[in-house]
N, C-alpha and C positions, 0 to 999 in steps of 0.2 A: 313969574313972583318965585325969592329965592323961601328957601325953610335953613330955618337951622336947630343945633338940638344940644344942647352941653354933659356928655356921660364921665364919669372918670372914667380917668386911665388906667388900660388894658395887666391886667398882670402876662410876663413876659414868656411869649413860646415857651422856651430855656424848662418854666411852672413849672406850666400848662397841663402836658402830659406825663405819665408814669408810663414801663414801660414791666408787664409784665413778665417772673424768668422766664430766659430759656427764649429770650425773645419773641416773645409772642404776641402778641393783642397789644394794642398803645388804649388806655385809662387817661377820662379823661380829672381833672383832679377837683376837691372838692370848692379850689378858692374859683376852679375856671368857670366850673361847675355855676356855681352861686355871680361870679359875673356875667355872664351872659343871663339867666333869671335879673338878677337887677337891672342888664338895659334896656331888655323885653313889660317891663312895664313902665320905663321911662320913657320908651319909646307908643307905649299905651297911653300912660301922665299927662302926654306930650299931646295927643290928637289923635293918631296915626295908625285907624284904622285900620287899614288892611294894604299889603306891602306895594311898593310900588313896579311895575316888572318893565321897567326901565325910566335911567336917570339920561340928564342931557350933562349933568353937570354935577361933580359931588369933591369935595374937600374936606382933609382930615385934617387939621392944624392940636399940636402936643402943645399943652405946657406941664415943663419936667416939675419935677417940686427940689433939684440939683442938679452940677453939670456935666456927671458922670457920665463919661461914654453909653452909647448903646446903641444896639441893633432897630433901628426904629422899626424896618419890618419885618421884626417879632412882635413888635407890642401892636401892626395893623392888623396882620394875622390871624389874632385873634379876635380885635373888633370888630372885621366882616363877618369873622365867621357866628359873631354874636345877633350881627346887625340881620345874617341871614333867616330873614321869614317874617320883623321885625318893620327894620325899617324898608326890606327890599329884598323880594323873590329867589334872586339870589347870587349866592357876589360873583357870581364866572362872570356875566358881562350886564353886573348894575350901570352903568354909569355911559354914556358914548364918551365922556373927558373924563374925568378924573385929576386931581391933582396929588401931591400929597407937602403939608408943609409943616415942619420941627422943629422941631433945640428954642421952646422960647420953654424960657425957664419962669415957672410962680411959684416961689416955696411956699405962698399964703393958700393959692386951693390949684393943685395941680387936678389938669384936666382932659379933656378930648373935647375940641371941640366940631360940631361936623357939619358944610355946609348943601346943599342941594337946591337942584331948579331940577323940575317936574318935564 
């Protein structure tokens, strides 16, 4: 059975963390922290009570507000980190197979659509 979820676009990895002076530890920005909390709330509202241990397939479709050039992996990193613990247990091996699709434009409704098969 195929399941799906629509989430807001994640912040770029370039803006997700700040590093303390002197090369110290990296700290999550308020924007990223809020994004993760929002994702957890949306996953819960979708009726997913327990994170999946393993999925057969997961796909990500990004819809951007414009056609600016982006490093798509940056958004995927934050998105997968946000889904860890809510949609799936661990983002290191959450799916046997996954596909990543991007580059679509939707000026009125930027988002990421996630489809998965358990």
